[in-house]
C-alpha positions in Angstrom: 95.5 114.1 88.9 95.3 114.9 84.9 98.4 117.1 85.1 100.7 115.0 83.4 98.4 112.9 81.1 97.6 114.0 77.3 94.3 112.9 76.0 96.0 110.7 73.6 97.8 108.4 76.3 94.2 108.3 78.3 92.4 107.3 75.1 94.8 104.5 74.3 94.9 103.8 78.4 91.2 103.7 78.5 91.2 101.3 74.8 93.5 98.9 77.0 91.2 98.3 80.0 88.2 98.0 77.7 90.4 95.1 75.8 91.4 93.7 79.3 87.9 93.5 80.2 86.4 92.0 77.6 89.5 89.3 77.8 88.0 88.7 81.3 84.7 88.1 80.6 85.6 85.6 77.9 87.8 84.0 80.6 85.0 84.2 83.3 82.7 82.6 80.8 84.9 79.7 80.5 85.2 78.7 84.1 83.1 76.6 86.2 82.0 76.7 90.0 80.8 73.6 92.2 79.0 74.0 95.7 78.0 71.1 97.7 75.7 70.7 100.7 74.5 68.3 102.9 77.9 66.4 103.5 77.8 66.3 99.7 74.6 65.1 99.5 74.0 67.8 96.8 76.0 69.4 94.3 75.2 72.6 92.1 77.6 73.3 88.9 77.6 76.8 87.5 79.3 78.4 84.4 80.7 81.5 84.5 78.0 83.0 82.8 75.5 82.1 85.9 74.1 79.7 84.6 73.4 76.1 86.1 74.9 73.4 83.8 74.2 70.3 86.7 72.2 69.4 89.5 73.5 66.5 91.2 71.5 64.8 94.3 71.6 61.9 96.6 68.0 60.1 96.1 67.6 59.7 99.7 67.0 63.7 99.5 63.9 62.8 97.3 62.1 61.7 100.2 62.2 64.9 102.5 61.0 68.0 100.1 61.6 70.4 102.9 65.4 69.4 103.3 65.8 69.4 99.5 64.6 72.8 99.5 66.9 74.0 102.4 69.8 72.5 100.8 69.0 73.7 97.0 68.6 77.1 98.4 71.9 76.8 100.5 74.0 75.2 97.4 72.5 78.0 94.8 74.0 80.3 97.4 76.9 79.1 97.6 77.9 78.9 94.1 76.3 82.2 93.2 78.7 83.6 96.0 81.9 81.8 94.2 81.3 83.4 91.1 80.6 87.3 92.5 83.4 86.8 94.6 85.8 85.6 91.5 84.1 88.4 89.4 85.2 90.9 91.8 89.2 89.2 92.7 89.4 89.1 88.7 88.3 92.6 88.1 89.9 93.8 91.1 93.4 92.3 89.5 93.1 93.9 86.4 92.5 96.9 87.6 95.4 96.9 90.3 97.4 96.1 87.0 96.3 99.4 85.4 97.4 101.5 88.4 99.4 103.9 86.0 95.9 104.8 84.3 96.1 107.8 86.6 99.5 108.0 87.5 99.8 105.8 90.2 102.9 103.1 90.8 
């Protein structure tokens, strides 16, 4: 696997991977994700850092604590999944484009 690679090349490729990782992290921090629940009665907006930025809800939900709790759980889980899936896809894309790290084409 490493027969045709010298340490200098490997160091450069690893440095490139580290730079790409930092770039990806910065891009992720600037993204926002929105999930809705209850037919749009509740929406949550989250940053790429995983911080909740905004929660918007229909006022009628304030009268039904149980429904509000269920919708909040669902919406938070959905927006977290969006963020995690995007992170995985972005990382896979970054590593896929660096397939030549180990001589793969």
